[in-house]
Phi, psi and omega in degrees: 000133189274051176235134185227154178224106180251131179209158177138181186274339184270081185293334181294319178293327175297315180298324178296319178296318179294323178297320178299318180293317180297326183294341181273351180281154177293115184298336181286341183233029185299324182295337180261335185264350180235134174210156179229147180232143182246102178047057182293154174287176187300316183298315179292324180295310184294328176296317180295321182290332181271354182292143178266147178295153178291183182274009190250039180093209184284157174236161180223124176240118180255124185240111177281120185236031180306315183293339178298332183251335188239004175267130181299131175083358181276127178197148175263146174286159182302321180296320179293320178297323178297320179294320178297314180298317180297316180297320181289319180293335181254016179293141179286145187301325183282352182260095182277126180238126181236117172268132181231143173228103177271113181267121182305140178303141173065014175278350181056036178258145175228140175293136178286105183292351179277346181297141180298322181296319179297316180297323179295309184291333181293347177285344190244088173047054181278141178212128177265131180253098182266159176288150174290137178287135178294348180270347184245076184291338181297318180294316180293323178299319178296318179299316181296318178300317181293320178294321177298318179298321179294338179262007178065040174225163175241147179227131182295151181301317179296323179293324178297316181297320178293319179299317179294318181297322184275326186258325182096209186253011179286105186295322181296319179288322177299320179296320178296321179294324178296322176299317180295319181291329176298317178295321180295323184281336185306138008274000176285169182239010181250127179264128183254169178298323180298319179297319179296315181297325184274335189248342182253128182296123177267161180301326182293335178294334183259000188304312184294320179299308184292327180297318179289328176298316179300324182278355181080010180267076188293325179299317179291327177299319179294320179299319178293324177298319179297327178291317183290332183294342179290338183239349181227147177287143183308319182294326178292316178295318181300317180298317179294320178297319180302314180299315182293317182289328174300320178295320178299316181301317180297314181298318181290316184287332183253039184298334181266355180283163179291155181297328179294320179294318179296319178298318181294315184287324184274337183081005177272120187270351185261111182298320181298320180296321179295318179298319178293321179295323177301319179292316182295329185274002180298330186269005178233134184281155177299323179300316180293323179295315180296320179297316179297317179300317179293320178300314181293324178295317179299319179294318179301317179297319180295318181294314183293330181272359178079015182272351183265124178284321180228094180305320180299314180294323180298316180294318180300316179296323179295326181288329185259349182294000000 
């Protein structure tokens, strides 16, 4: 039956599954065979579920239902759930329907499996997309190898371990790094440890910037950024800074949590490093960290959308605001 239920924190893997489905649609009629809905009310939902596919092969309807589980007071009546179930059970094979719930990373949210809606949707090709554990590098290494293969490149085992150590478990960022490494390796197809070390920003590359931020010496942080800008594009540095500061926010906000929980949420596998970061972060408030994270996120959006005249200047302003 062509009904699916995808949910979990690893939204990149969810997107990969959706891309596979979209690739099977007739490209000449994509505007008619593909549609997406964002938390529709019952009337719009049931109309979409009862729709018949066009005459141009398969159709795909992606329905984001995050609010169905996490919005206060949102619930379907039993009669409405019965109508939804009937529509899904009688869905035509060529009409692919995918319900998705992308749970934000580190929100510590879980779908209540006792909910009637969850039990209903779990009957239809349900799959949970969890984050890779920072303790199980073998699973993540396999994922990286498969993504590299899909890009028609090979990556050495030692290079994979260095890539994980420098980037962490963020699949979207790892995928972006693989694209970069493919260009670096061209016309060859093998990615080496040297290529990873030379092309992927390591934590040590950002040490001076982050060290001055922790000390409140924003001017010096900007000077270190200017040094790094000579060898890296601003957006690349910004992405790495975002990852690091997100880890700081978790460590600062979860100061009373167990070290295992902090390691799991932050993606930092080294207990000693976390303990040292806790000490280093004593002199900067959680409020200031969150503010910096928001500033950098705003700059990233401006750069990606083409609204920034000077990306370098935008990052510098975000660091000192």
